C-alpha positions as CSV (number, residue, x, y, z in Angstrom):
1,M,31.7,-68.6,4.7
2,S,29.7,-68.7,8.0
3,L,29.2,-72.0,10.0
4,Q,25.5,-71.4,9.3
5,R,25.8,-71.4,5.7
6,V,27.8,-74.7,5.6
7,A,25.2,-76.3,7.9
8,I,22.6,-75.3,5.1
9,V,24.7,-76.6,2.3
10,V,25.3,-79.9,4.1
11,V,21.6,-80.5,5.0
12,L,20.5,-79.7,1.1
13,L,23.2,-82.1,-0.1
14,A,22.0,-84.7,2.2
15,G,18.3,-84.1,1.2
16,A,19.6,-84.4,-2.4
17,V,21.5,-87.5,-1.8
18,G,18.2,-89.0,0.1
19,L,16.1,-88.0,-2.7
20,A,18.4,-89.5,-5.3
21,R,18.6,-92.8,-3.4
22,S,14.8,-93.1,-3.2
23,N,14.1,-92.3,-6.8
24,P,11.8,-95.1,-7.9
25,S,13.0,-97.5,-10.6
26,M,11.2,-99.0,-13.4
27,T,10.2,-101.9,-11.3
28,D,9.0,-99.9,-8.6
29,Y,6.9,-98.3,-11.3
30,L,5.5,-101.5,-12.5
31,Q,4.6,-102.6,-8.8
32,F,2.7,-99.1,-8.5
33,V,0.8,-99.7,-11.8
34,E,0.0,-103.4,-10.7
35,R,-1.3,-102.1,-7.5
36,E,-3.5,-99.3,-9.2
37,L,-4.9,-101.9,-11.6
38,N,-5.6,-104.2,-8.6
39,K,-7.4,-101.4,-6.9
40,A,-9.6,-100.6,-10.1
41,M,-10.4,-104.3,-10.6
42,S,-11.5,-104.7,-6.8
43,R,-13.9,-101.7,-7.1
44,T,-16.1,-103.6,-9.4
45,N,-18.9,-105.1,-7.7
46,T,-18.1,-108.9,-7.7
47,A,-21.6,-109.9,-6.5
48,T,-23.4,-108.8,-9.6
49,S,-20.6,-109.8,-12.1
50,T,-21.3,-112.0,-14.9
51,R,-19.3,-115.1,-15.4
52,E,-17.4,-113.5,-18.3
53,Q,-16.4,-110.6,-15.9
54,Q,-15.2,-113.1,-13.2
55,F,-13.2,-115.1,-15.6
56,I,-11.5,-111.8,-16.9
57,R,-10.8,-110.5,-13.2
58,Q,-9.3,-114.1,-12.6
59,V,-7.3,-113.9,-15.9
60,F,-6.0,-110.6,-14.8
61,E,-5.1,-111.7,-11.2
62,S,-3.3,-114.6,-12.4
63,Q,-1.2,-113.1,-15.4
64,S,-0.8,-109.3,-14.2
65,K,2.9,-109.8,-14.1
66,K,3.1,-110.9,-17.5
67,I,0.5,-108.3,-18.8
68,L,2.6,-105.7,-17.0
69,Q,5.9,-107.1,-18.8
70,D,4.4,-107.5,-22.3
71,I,2.1,-104.6,-22.4
72,V,2.9,-101.9,-20.0
73,L,6.6,-102.1,-20.0
74,P,7.3,-101.7,-23.8
75,H,5.1,-98.4,-23.9
76,T,6.6,-96.9,-21.0
77,R,9.3,-94.3,-21.0
78,R,11.2,-93.1,-18.2
79,Q,12.8,-89.6,-17.8
80,N,15.4,-90.0,-14.8
81,F,16.1,-86.6,-13.4
82,G,18.4,-88.0,-10.7
83,L,16.3,-86.6,-8.0
84,A,13.0,-87.7,-9.3
85,S,11.7,-89.6,-12.3
86,R,9.0,-89.1,-14.8
87,Y,7.1,-92.2,-16.4
88,E,4.8,-91.8,-19.4
89,T,3.0,-94.9,-20.4
90,T,0.9,-94.8,-23.5
91,V,-1.7,-97.9,-23.8
92,M,-5.0,-98.1,-25.5
93,D,-4.7,-94.4,-27.0
94,T,-4.2,-93.1,-23.6
95,T,-1.5,-91.6,-22.1
96,V,-0.6,-91.8,-18.4
97,V,2.0,-89.5,-16.6
98,V,3.3,-90.2,-13.3
99,L,6.1,-88.7,-11.3
100,G,8.1,-90.7,-9.1
101,V,9.9,-89.0,-6.0
102,A,11.1,-90.0,-2.9
103,G,9.8,-93.8,-3.5
104,Q,6.3,-92.3,-3.9
105,F,4.1,-91.8,-7.3
106,I,2.0,-89.0,-8.0
107,P,-0.5,-89.4,-10.9
108,L,-0.1,-86.2,-13.2
109,Q,-2.3,-87.1,-16.2
110,G,-4.6,-89.9,-17.7
111,V,-5.0,-92.2,-14.6
112,E,-8.8,-91.9,-14.6
113,E,-9.1,-92.2,-18.1
114,A,-6.9,-95.1,-18.2
115,T,-8.8,-96.7,-15.3
116,I,-12.3,-96.3,-17.1
117,K,-10.9,-97.7,-20.6
118,I,-9.6,-100.7,-18.9
119,G,-12.8,-101.2,-16.8
120,R,-14.8,-101.1,-20.2
121,L,-12.5,-103.5,-21.7
122,A,-12.6,-105.9,-18.9
123,F,-16.4,-105.4,-18.1
């Protein structure tokens, strides 16, 4: 085997190890979901919100970790492929599919629909 081929194999193996080490965990996924929900909540216009809407927003902000643990986590299934993970969460008759790779999350399906449903529920 030539030196060039060995170098290519070493680089590929190093890349695979790097991806495996940076494969997001379930905790990372829950933090991602929390950030996305916070973004969705902050997009609403607080100046014209009713008292009930402001109350719901405050409850979410103070209880988001518990909501994630009690509602999102039990309805999430992770498929770990070593180099990447696929997360599938089904909440409110909506399936959200997200790919986690290299410490990043890439929404594949249902994120917009879930955001709309959560927004309607809260507001």
